[in-house]
DOPA-423572 format. One record per residue (C-alpha): residue number from 0; residue in one letter; y, x, z. Coordinates in Angstrom, 1 decimal. Layout:
<lumnus>
lumnu num:NUM | residu:A | v:Y | u:X | w:Z;
...
</lumnus>
This chain:
<lumnus>
lumnu num:0 | residu:M | v:-37.8 | u:-55.9 | w:-31.5;
lumnu num:1 | residu:A | v:-35.8 | u:-54.0 | w:-28.7;
lumnu num:2 | residu:T | v:-32.3 | u:-55.0 | w:-28.2;
lumnu num:3 | residu:G | v:-31.4 | u:-51.8 | w:-26.2;
lumnu num:4 | residu:K | v:-28.7 | u:-49.1 | w:-27.4;
lumnu num:5 | residu:K | v:-30.3 | u:-46.5 | w:-29.3;
lumnu num:6 | residu:F | v:-27.6 | u:-44.4 | w:-29.1;
lumnu num:7 | residu:D | v:-24.5 | u:-44.3 | w:-26.1;
lumnu num:8 | residu:Y | v:-22.4 | u:-41.5 | w:-24.5;
lumnu num:9 | residu:R | v:-22.2 | u:-40.9 | w:-20.9;
lumnu num:10 | residu:V | v:-19.1 | u:-38.9 | w:-19.1;
lumnu num:11 | residu:T | v:-19.5 | u:-36.4 | w:-16.0;
lumnu num:12 | residu:E | v:-17.5 | u:-34.9 | w:-13.7;
lumnu num:13 | residu:V | v:-18.6 | u:-31.2 | w:-13.0;
lumnu num:14 | residu:D | v:-16.6 | u:-28.8 | w:-10.9;
lumnu num:15 | residu:G | v:-13.3 | u:-30.8 | w:-11.5;
lumnu num:16 | residu:A | v:-13.7 | u:-30.7 | w:-15.3;
lumnu num:17 | residu:W | v:-15.1 | u:-33.7 | w:-17.3;
lumnu num:18 | residu:R | v:-18.1 | u:-33.4 | w:-19.7;
lumnu num:19 | residu:A | v:-19.2 | u:-36.1 | w:-22.3;
lumnu num:20 | residu:E | v:-22.3 | u:-36.3 | w:-23.9;
lumnu num:21 | residu:L | v:-23.6 | u:-38.7 | w:-27.1;
lumnu num:22 | residu:T | v:-27.1 | u:-39.3 | w:-25.9;
lumnu num:23 | residu:R | v:-30.3 | u:-40.6 | w:-28.1;
lumnu num:24 | residu:R | v:-32.9 | u:-42.8 | w:-26.5;
lumnu num:25 | residu:A | v:-36.2 | u:-41.1 | w:-27.6;
lumnu num:26 | residu:T | v:-38.4 | u:-43.3 | w:-25.5;
lumnu num:27 | residu:A | v:-38.3 | u:-45.8 | w:-23.1;
lumnu num:28 | residu:R | v:-38.2 | u:-43.3 | w:-20.6;
lumnu num:29 | residu:K | v:-36.8 | u:-40.1 | w:-22.2;
lumnu num:30 | residu:T | v:-33.0 | u:-39.5 | w:-23.7;
lumnu num:31 | residu:L | v:-31.6 | u:-36.5 | w:-25.3;
lumnu num:32 | residu:V | v:-28.5 | u:-35.4 | w:-25.7;
lumnu num:33 | residu:S | v:-27.3 | u:-35.2 | w:-29.1;
lumnu num:34 | residu:K | v:-24.0 | u:-33.4 | w:-29.1;
lumnu num:35 | residu:S | v:-21.5 | u:-32.3 | w:-25.8;
lumnu num:36 | residu:Q | v:-18.5 | u:-30.6 | w:-24.9;
lumnu num:37 | residu:D | v:-16.9 | u:-30.0 | w:-21.7;
lumnu num:38 | residu:G | v:-13.4 | u:-28.7 | w:-20.4;
lumnu num:39 | residu:F | v:-11.7 | u:-32.0 | w:-20.7;
lumnu num:40 | residu:A | v:-8.7 | u:-32.4 | w:-18.1;
lumnu num:41 | residu:T | v:-9.2 | u:-35.9 | w:-17.6;
lumnu num:42 | residu:Q | v:-12.1 | u:-38.9 | w:-17.9;
lumnu num:43 | residu:A | v:-9.6 | u:-41.1 | w:-20.4;
lumnu num:44 | residu:E | v:-9.9 | u:-37.8 | w:-22.6;
lumnu num:45 | residu:A | v:-13.5 | u:-37.4 | w:-22.8;
lumnu num:46 | residu:T | v:-14.0 | u:-41.1 | w:-23.4;
lumnu num:47 | residu:S | v:-12.0 | u:-41.0 | w:-26.3;
lumnu num:48 | residu:W | v:-13.6 | u:-38.0 | w:-27.6;
lumnu num:49 | residu:A | v:-16.9 | u:-39.7 | w:-27.3;
lumnu num:50 | residu:E | v:-16.1 | u:-42.9 | w:-28.5;
lumnu num:51 | residu:A | v:-15.0 | u:-41.2 | w:-31.4;
lumnu num:52 | residu:E | v:-17.7 | u:-38.8 | w:-31.9;
lumnu num:53 | residu:L | v:-20.2 | u:-41.8 | w:-31.6;
lumnu num:54 | residu:K | v:-18.2 | u:-43.8 | w:-34.2;
lumnu num:55 | residu:T | v:-18.9 | u:-41.1 | w:-36.5;
lumnu num:56 | residu:L | v:-22.6 | u:-40.1 | w:-35.6;
lumnu num:57 | residu:L | v:-23.5 | u:-44.2 | w:-36.4;
lumnu num:58 | residu:A | v:-22.0 | u:-44.0 | w:-39.6;
lumnu num:59 | residu:N | v:-23.8 | u:-40.5 | w:-40.4;
lumnu num:60 | residu:V | v:-27.1 | u:-42.7 | w:-39.6;
lumnu num:61 | residu:R | v:-26.0 | u:-45.6 | w:-41.4;
lumnu num:62 | residu:A | v:-25.7 | u:-43.5 | w:-44.7;
lumnu num:63 | residu:R | v:-28.6 | u:-42.2 | w:-44.2;
lumnu num:64 | residu:Q | v:-30.6 | u:-44.8 | w:-43.6;
lumnu num:65 | residu:E | v:-29.1 | u:-47.1 | w:-46.5;
lumnu num:66 | residu:A | v:-29.9 | u:-44.1 | w:-48.9;
lumnu num:67 | residu:K | v:-33.5 | u:-43.7 | w:-47.7;
lumnu num:68 | residu:N | v:-34.1 | u:-47.2 | w:-48.3;
lumnu num:69 | residu:R | v:-32.7 | u:-47.2 | w:-52.1;
</lumnus>
């Protein structure tokens, strides 16, 4: 079984503003953006938003998986 991360986030700078994206690994070569938000003033703001949203996303995925397994 693979040990890589299925969900992650990335933070990039675009024209002086910061953009945060939640990413999902679809295949070994393909990464999809699940959710994104831009317009952050600092990298720290974008990172904190991404970490909070990632926790929420992972909680929802776990809940759906548990419901499916019942």
